[in-house]
VOGU-3710 file (C-alpha; in Angstrom, 3 decimals, decimal comma):
1> mprtsltgrr> -50,042/-8,978/-101,123  -48,250/-9,085/-97,698  -50,449/-8,280/-94,739  -47,969/-5,680/-93,412  -48,169/-3,728/-96,679  -51,981/-3,769/-96,652  -52,017/-2,614/-93,052  -49,625/0,228/-93,858  -51,852/1,456/-96,673  -54,896/1,361/-94,437
11> vrrsllalla> -53,043/3,387/-91,807  -51,981/5,948/-94,409  -55,537/6,241/-95,724  -56,821/6,712/-92,171  -54,244/9,424/-91,502  -55,111/11,210/-94,753  -58,798/11,094/-93,895  -58,070/12,505/-90,426  -55,950/15,327/-91,885  -58,661/16,172/-94,413
21> atavllgags> -61,302/16,307/-91,688  -59,049/18,528/-89,568  -58,480/20,876/-92,512  -62,221/21,211/-93,037  -62,790/22,007/-89,373  -59,995/24,574/-89,332  -61,178/26,087/-92,621  -64,646/26,626/-91,172  -63,208/29,211/-88,807  -61,475/31,184/-91,530
31> lavagpaaaa> -62,603/34,595/-92,565  -63,459/33,380/-96,060  -64,508/29,751/-96,378  -63,966/28,004/-99,693  -64,595/24,670/-101,337  -62,019/22,057/-102,323  -60,543/24,158/-105,129  -59,452/26,777/-102,585  -57,913/24,505/-99,967  -54,555/26,206/-100,530
41> pspnapdegd> -53,365/29,478/-102,071  -53,668/29,215/-105,824  -50,853/29,912/-108,299  -53,474/31,555/-110,499  -53,398/34,786/-108,472  -50,037/36,436/-109,293  -48,670/39,741/-108,097  -50,401/42,841/-109,376  -48,608/44,635/-112,175  -46,081/43,141/-114,527
51> skqlraalea> -42,856/44,303/-112,888  -41,342/45,355/-109,583  -40,773/48,847/-110,975  -44,421/49,210/-111,981  -45,643/48,092/-108,567  -43,279/50,538/-106,863  -44,475/53,363/-109,140  -48,130/52,575/-108,469  -47,516/52,482/-104,725  -45,551/55,733/-104,689
61> aakghidakn> -48,161/57,549/-106,777  -51,073/56,304/-104,688  -49,386/56,902/-101,328  -48,229/60,351/-102,396  -51,771/61,235/-103,439  -53,269/59,985/-100,168  -50,705/61,878/-98,062  -51,155/65,116/-100,005  -54,949/64,796/-99,929  -54,849/64,362/-96,143
71> rldnsrrrqa> -52,653/67,452/-95,735  -54,945/69,406/-98,039  -58,041/68,379/-96,072  -56,353/69,262/-92,771  -55,343/72,666/-94,108  -58,874/73,360/-95,288  -60,228/72,412/-91,875  -57,729/74,738/-90,193  -58,628/77,528/-92,593  -62,330/77,097/-91,834
81> alatqlkdie> -61,630/77,233/-88,084  -59,470/80,342/-88,538  -62,164/82,006/-90,636  -64,700/81,409/-87,861  -62,232/82,761/-85,312  -61,575/85,853/-87,432  -65,309/86,477/-87,805  -65,717/86,412/-84,010  -62,751/88,764/-83,543  -64,087/91,207/-86,106
91> arlvgltaqa> -67,454/91,248/-84,316  -65,639/92,065/-81,060  -63,677/94,789/-82,828  -66,906/96,600/-83,702  -67,869/96,928/-80,045  -64,334/97,662/-78,852  -63,864/100,342/-81,498  -67,093/102,017/-80,368  -65,887/101,992/-76,757  -62,543/103,464/-77,797
101> gevavqsyrl> -64,432/106,194/-79,607  -66,273/107,065/-76,389  -62,930/107,386/-74,609  -61,650/109,743/-77,296  -64,793/111,890/-77,193  -64,651/112,101/-73,407  -60,989/113,095/-73,437  -61,717/115,800/-76,012  -64,681/117,230/-74,082  -63,193/117,156/-70,595
111> grlneasmll> -59,533/117,426/-71,341  -56,769/115,837/-69,271  -57,313/116,412/-65,502  -54,020/117,187/-63,735  -53,241/117,566/-60,048  -53,570/121,366/-60,085  -57,014/121,359/-61,729  -58,253/118,631/-59,352  -57,055/120,662/-56,359  -58,652/123,859/-57,564
121> assgpddflq> -61,988/122,132/-58,325  -62,111/120,341/-54,975  -64,044/121,789/-52,046  -61,843/120,071/-49,498  -59,494/117,175/-48,809  -62,260/114,566/-48,805  -63,664/115,818/-52,089  -60,139/115,792/-53,556  -59,613/112,141/-52,585  -62,989/111,150/-54,023
131> raaeldtmaq> -62,220/112,930/-57,306  -58,811/111,268/-57,465  -60,394/107,811/-56,971  -62,984/108,450/-59,675  -60,290/109,605/-62,053  -58,245/106,451/-61,388  -61,310/104,236/-62,042  -62,032/106,017/-65,312  -58,398/105,721/-66,366  -58,333/101,990/-65,644
141> rdskrlgdla> -61,576/101,468/-67,542  -60,388/103,451/-70,536  -57,011/101,729/-70,490  -58,689/98,290/-70,498  -60,906/99,269/-73,412  -57,967/100,507/-75,430  -55,919/97,419/-74,455  -58,729/95,056/-75,486  -58,988/96,849/-78,796  -55,251/96,572/-79,426
151> rakaeaaesk> -55,215/92,867/-78,574  -58,225/92,145/-80,777  -56,545/93,917/-83,686  -53,399/91,843/-83,120  -55,453/88,615/-83,011  -57,220/89,567/-86,228  -53,902/90,228/-87,931  -52,543/86,861/-86,725  -55,642/85,030/-87,947  -55,398/86,662/-91,363
161> laidtevreq> -51,722/85,726/-91,550  -52,523/82,127/-90,533  -55,249/81,950/-93,192  -52,781/83,169/-95,816  -50,374/80,433/-94,656  -53,057/77,768/-95,040  -53,922/79,035/-98,514  -50,264/78,660/-99,513  -50,204/75,160/-97,976  -53,266/74,203/-100,004
171> qkqlavlark> -51,696/75,507/-103,185  -48,607/73,430/-102,381  -50,604/70,240/-101,783  -52,694/70,790/-104,907  -49,441/70,954/-106,859  -48,320/67,696/-105,204  -51,642/66,073/-106,137  -51,179/67,157/-109,732  -47,660/65,688/-109,809  -48,787/62,407/-108,245
181> kkdaevalak> -51,604/62,130/-110,764  -49,095/62,605/-113,565  -46,807/60,004/-111,959  -49,717/57,556/-111,776  -50,613/58,148/-115,410  -46,993/57,589/-116,471  -46,833/54,340/-114,502  -50,209/53,170/-115,771  -49,253/53,903/-119,373  -47,306/50,633/-119,321
191> vssgagsgfs> -50,422/48,582/-118,564  -53,317/50,892/-119,477  -54,827/51,963/-122,768  -57,045/54,714/-121,381  -60,028/55,398/-119,177  -62,056/52,524/-117,750  -65,801/52,260/-117,346  -65,807/51,336/-113,670  -68,258/49,073/-111,885  -71,601/49,615/-110,213
201> ggsssakpap> -72,852/48,343/-106,877  -71,277/48,163/-103,456  -72,298/50,285/-100,473  -70,154/53,044/-98,968  -70,900/52,393/-95,306  -67,834/50,462/-94,120  -66,705/51,222/-90,585  -63,710/53,596/-90,852  -60,288/52,266/-89,898  -58,434/54,052/-87,063
211> rnsdgswpse> -56,462/57,155/-88,055  -53,954/59,423/-86,309  -55,210/62,563/-84,586  -54,258/64,602/-87,676  -56,259/62,321/-89,949  -53,261/60,509/-91,450  -52,914/56,737/-91,553  -50,725/55,236/-88,824  -47,694/53,271/-89,964  -48,393/49,547/-89,542
221> scsvddptpa> -46,300/46,407/-89,882  -47,262/42,855/-90,786  -48,134/42,101/-87,166  -51,430/40,185/-86,943  -52,305/36,669/-88,078  -53,747/36,331/-91,562  -57,152/34,649/-91,045  -57,348/33,522/-94,669  -56,036/30,090/-95,739  -52,891/31,823/-97,002
231> sgcitprtlh> -51,747/32,110/-93,343  -48,773/34,336/-92,548  -49,308/37,900/-91,304  -51,137/41,041/-92,363  -51,438/44,581/-91,025  -54,236/45,568/-88,618  -55,700/47,844/-91,311  -55,772/44,983/-93,816  -57,533/42,794/-91,248  -60,087/45,559/-90,690
241> mlqqakaagy> -60,730/45,739/-94,441  -61,238/41,965/-94,572  -63,684/42,092/-91,687  -65,623/44,937/-93,284  -65,751/43,103/-96,613  -67,182/40,053/-94,883  -69,696/42,230/-93,006  -70,777/43,697/-96,366  -71,507/40,189/-97,669  -68,313/39,381/-99,597
251> kryaschrsg> -67,603/35,994/-98,049  -66,100/33,999/-100,901  -62,542/32,738/-100,787  -59,830/35,303/-100,098  -56,043/35,029/-99,826  -53,800/37,766/-98,451  -50,252/37,105/-97,316  -47,722/35,708/-99,742  -44,150/35,006/-98,700  -42,569/35,446/-102,122
261> gggehpkgra> -42,799/37,935/-104,942  -43,245/41,675/-104,815  -46,061/44,134/-104,281  -47,989/44,447/-101,050  -48,786/40,753/-100,461  -45,493/39,942/-98,657  -45,975/43,094/-96,557  -49,428/41,948/-95,452  -51,020/44,908/-97,217  -52,927/43,215/-100,031
271> cdfaaatdgf> -55,624/40,589/-100,524  -57,001/38,701/-103,506  -60,727/37,898/-103,523  -61,812/35,030/-105,769  -64,788/35,697/-108,014  -65,851/32,029/-108,180  -67,576/30,362/-105,250  -64,954/27,576/-105,059  -61,905/29,811/-105,049  -59,442/30,888/-107,726
281> edrtatggdk> -60,201/29,330/-111,091  -58,103/29,659/-114,212  -60,930/31,153/-116,233  -62,517/34,543/-116,776  -65,465/35,175/-114,472  -68,914/35,403/-116,071  -72,522/35,634/-114,907  -72,954/35,678/-111,150  -69,206/35,446/-110,542  -68,626/38,559/-112,653
291> aygdslaawa> -71,446/40,377/-110,834  -69,893/39,415/-107,481  -66,508/40,803/-108,557  -68,109/43,975/-109,947  -69,898/44,624/-106,673  -66,805/43,932/-104,570  -64,602/46,189/-106,710  -67,170/49,000/-106,492  -67,455/48,496/-102,715  -63,665/48,742/-102,326
301> knnanrlgim> -63,553/51,934/-104,400  -66,496/53,486/-102,540  -64,904/52,786/-99,134  -61,270/53,418/-100,058  -61,000/56,601/-98,000  -62,682/54,961/-95,006  -60,508/51,849/-95,049  -57,143/53,067/-96,355  -57,329/51,289/-99,707  -54,527/52,321/-102,050
311> yviwyrqiwm> -55,725/50,773/-105,305  -58,061/48,097/-106,695  -57,620/45,849/-109,750  -60,481/43,885/-111,297  -61,474/42,686/-114,728  -58,879/44,511/-116,806  -59,358/47,757/-114,879  -57,412/49,441/-112,085  -58,698/52,134/-109,737  -56,488/54,649/-107,991
321> pntgwraysg> -57,701/57,674/-105,983  -55,980/60,145/-108,314  -56,928/58,567/-111,656  -60,235/56,791/-111,140  -60,873/53,617/-113,149  -58,413/52,977/-115,965  -58,066/50,151/-118,455  -55,566/47,512/-117,314  -53,671/44,743/-119,092  -51,642/42,368/-117,005
331> ggspaadhtn> -50,555/39,849/-119,612  -53,577/38,088/-121,045  -54,323/35,290/-118,563  -57,344/35,439/-116,210  -54,975/35,765/-113,249  -52,733/38,425/-114,800  -55,675/40,452/-116,116  -57,487/39,974/-112,797  -60,605/38,601/-114,422  -60,826/35,766/-111,889
341> hvhismy> -60,103/37,720/-108,704  -60,306/41,236/-107,242  -57,008/42,603/-105,949  -57,061/45,195/-103,126  -53,871/46,934/-101,979  -53,824/48,783/-98,671  -52,016/51,943/-97,595
//
C-alpha cells in the first residue's frame, strides 16, 4: 500500500475523531443530552397527525378554544369586579337615600323660605344677613345630598348594565367553546376511536409563561435558537416550556425545530420528547420508558394553561383542552402512533 494513501487515511481518521469529540462537547451543553442514537434528529419522529388538513383542524380547534376560554375568564373577572362595585354603590345608596329623606321631611315641616318671609322674621339687617347665610348653607348641603344620591343611582344603573353586557359576552364565548369542541371532535374522528384513559403523574407547578395584560398569549415568531440537537429556531414560549420540562426532571433527548413538513415543528412551536434514554427508537416504549412518557404527558397536560400548550400526543392518545384525552391512531408505527415519543404543540 502506498505511504501517501496510508497517511491520508490516518489524517481522515484523526479528523473524524476530532469531529466526534467536538460533537460530544457541544452536545453536553444542549438542553436535552442524548446518547449515540440521538446524535441527530431521527426520521422516526414524523409530523403529528396524518395530513396537513388534520393538523390545521386540530390547531384551529385548540387555538379557538384557548382564545374563547381566555375571553370567558376575563369576562367573569370583570363581572366579579362589577358586582363588588355595585355592592359598594348600593351600600352608599342606603345612606344617601336616608339623607335625602331628611331633606324632604325638613322641607315639608318648614316650607320654602322666601325673601319676604325672611325679612318679616328678621329683627334687623344683621339678623337678616345671618339668616340668609344659614339658608344658603342648608341649600348647598341639601343640594349635595340630592346630587350624590342621583349620581350613585346612575352609577348603579351603569354597573347593572355592564354586568348584563358581561353575561351576554360569557354566553357568546360559551357558544364558541361548544363550537370549537365540536370542531375538535370532527377533526379527531379521523384518527380517534373514542375517549382515552389518560396518564397519571406529573406535577402542575411549572412557572407560568408571560402573558399579555388581558391574559391572552402574545403572538410569537420562531425567533430564538433551538437548544436541542435539531438546531434551527423556536418561539420564546416553546423555549420556556423546554426549560420547565427540564426543571421538572424530563431531561431525555428532545428535538423541536424541523425545516420540512407541516404542523408546528417548522414554526418552532412543537417538540418531540424521546421515551428511551438513548433517543428516538423505532419501537414501542415499555417499562421505565413507558412510565417516563406517561409522566411527561401528564405533566404537559397539567401545566398546559400555565405554559401555553395547545395539545399533547402520546401512546395512541391525544389531549386537547376542549376534549381531554382521546384515543389516537397515527398509522401503526411507533413513530406515527407516538408510542416512542411525546409530542407537545404550543400555542
